[in-house]
C-alpha positions, 0 to 999 in steps of 0.5 A, a space after each residue: 728626800 726624808 728631810 724635805 718630806 718632813 719639812 714640807 709635810 709638817 708645814 702642810 699639816 700646820 697649814 691644813 690645821 689652820 685652814 680647818 680652824 678658819 672653816 670652824 670659825 666661819 661655821 660658828 660665827 653667829 651673833 652672840 647674846 650680850 655677855 654676862 659677867 661669868 668669871 668662872 666660865 672665863 676661868 675655864 676659857 683661860 685654862 683651855 687656852 693654856 692647855 691648847 697653847 702648851 700642846 701646840 708649843 710642845 709639838 713645835 719644840 724639838 724635845 732636845 736638851 737646851 745647852 744654851 742654859 745661862 739662867 740655870 747656871 745663875 740659879 745654881 750660883 744663887 743657890 750656893 750663895 754667890 752671884 758669879 758663875 765661874 764654872 759656866 761653860 765657855 760657849 755660853 755668853 758671859 763677861 768678866 769683872 773683878 776676877 769673876 765671871 758673870 752672866 750678862 743677861 738680866 737675872 729675872 728668868 734665873 729666879 724662875 729657874 731656882 726651884 727646878 735647878 734646886 730639884 733637878 740640877 743644871 744638867 737635869 733641868 731642861 729650860 725649854 720646859 719652863 719656856 713652854 709653860 710660860 709661853 702657854 701662860 702668856 696666851 691665857 694672860 693676853 686673853 685676860 688683859 684684852 677682856 679686862 680692857 674691854 677690847 673685842 665685842 665677844 670671846 671670839 674676837 678676844 680669842 683671835 686677838 690673843 692668838 695674834 699676840 702670842 702665836 702671830 708674832 715672834 713670841 711663838 718661835 721664842 717660846 717653842 724653842 726656849 734657848 737662853 736668849 729666848 727665855 729672857 723674852 718669854 719670861 719678860 712677857 709673862 711678868 709684863 702681862 701678869 702686871 697688866 692683868 692686875 692693872 686692868 682689874 675691873 673697878 668694882 673688884 679693884 683694891 690697892 693690892 692689885 696696884 701693888 702687884 701690878 707694880 711688882 710684876 712690872 718690876 720683875 719684867 724689868 729684871 728680865 729685859 731692861 727696856 721694859 723700864 720704859 713700859 712704865 709709861 703705859 702703866 701710868 697712862 692706864 691709871 690716868 685714863 681709866 682710874 678716877 681722878 681722885 684715886 690717881 695719887 694713891 694708885 700710882 703710889 701703890 704701883 711704885 711701891 710694888 715696882 720698888 721691890 724688884 727694882 731695889 733688889 736689881 740695883 743691889 744685885 748690880 752693886 755687888 757685881 760691879 760696884 754701881 747700881 747700874 747694870 754694866 753687863 751689856 756694856 761689858 758685852 759690847 766691849 768684849 764683842 766689838 773692842 776685844 783688846 780694850 776688854 782684855 786690857 781692862 781684865 789686867 787692872 784691879 777691880 777698883 779701877 775697872 769701872 773707871 776704865 770701862 767708862 773711859 773706854 766708852 767715851 772713846 769707842 761708844 757704848 752698846 747704844 749708838 745712833 749709827 745703828 738706827 738705820 740697820 735696825 729700822 731696816 731689820 724691823 720693817 724690811 729685812 726678808 728671807 733669802 730665796 734660792 733655786 734649790 731646796 729649801 728655797 725660802 730661807 729665814 736667815 739667822 739675821 732674822 726676818 722683819 715684822 712686816 713679813 711675819 706679823 703684818 696684822 700688827 699694822 692694824 694698830 693704824 686702824 685705831 681711832 686715836 681721836 676718841 680716847 687717850 689710852 691708844 696714844 699712851 700705848 703708841 708712845 710706849 711702843 715707840 720709847 720701848 723700841 728706842 733701845 733696840 733701834 740704837 743697839 749694836 746688834 739686831 738679835 742674831 741668831 734668831 728667827 723673826 726679830 726677837 728684840 721687837 718683843 720689847 714693844 710688841 705687847 703695846 703694838 699688839 694691844 693697839 692692833 687688837 683695838 684696830 681689828 675690833 673697831 668694826 666686827 671681825 670678818 673672815 678676812 681679818 681672821 685669815 690675816 691672823 691665821 697667816 701670821 700664825 702660819 708664818 711664825 710657826 714656820 720659824 720653829 719648824 725650820 729651825 728644828 730641821 735645818 739649824 738645830 
């Protein structure tokens, strides 16, 4: 009874808060005068968004220590001058290669953990705090990117579209919980949005350093989630459609120079671990998960022979990305729903996830964009499609999760398209209500998880 009251009471309180927000928007929704360039005022707006977002995510967190803290162990290893994590607990995902244990996740978030682990140690630093900070920063960055891209007629429309991106998608759940798998996605968005913020700086203030930093942070996003590598299509497309033709080569050059810094370090990181510049962590994980006998047989070989064995094994059984998984992953993205039962708690978001259709229907506003007038939406659409391909072909859909966490690889581009579609015409009350519904559904995730799964 107590759990039932806490669950429905919390969801009721969230619903009432969002309803109050809707009423406030209706009361204050008046035609605003044309905006003047007031960077200081916009900075205040972004700071307020950060603080309010952090408060909401903090309230949605369960305030327990996160033991799924793979990145803390890698950060500690880096502080001790090596890349292996031989002392990592067995319950955390890892792979063995050449007699050492390695964290198979992309390493980017571990770099963010470095100062905290150096000060507090592995057991003293709760990675959930980093996730809350990055999640709140993502709201402010999303707002800035939309503003600099000229999406929305005023601050109100940009605010609602920014909230759709970070609280109306699975990002809300991932940022609020901050477990190891989830921190990778939230960190990836942080770097990606930061790169977009530098890319979209207005022409009158744009310098070469902005392009270099855009490339640098895009590269950092790749070190958090490899599918972001395909996101270069959006960055190239933005330069080709929004920059002057005579600056194309110079802009692309500085962007690529920035991206080469984390890219080169990532390749060196892989070479030290696996003897190749390619990241074999996920390949080893696939072999360990799906073909354990082959994986164990590989461990008996000398390090010099293990890479060749891995390649041969993949020729026999396939790698982590295969066409046979596309059908189920398409189902996961578009159709997978919660379970319904006659007993409490009645509606259950299974650990297999819940589709975007059920949790973020406002993203379908991407179909409202007028693709005839501008080439940039085509680049956004193409980037979303190619970034979805690794998810579609992956041997798992992200289990255990709420929502569809691998969709985070393409949601930024779909979300910007949805914002374009939402603001193609003035944003009326029903559009705001749709965004608030997405926010309610995605806040359901951390509440349910904390009460029933944690």
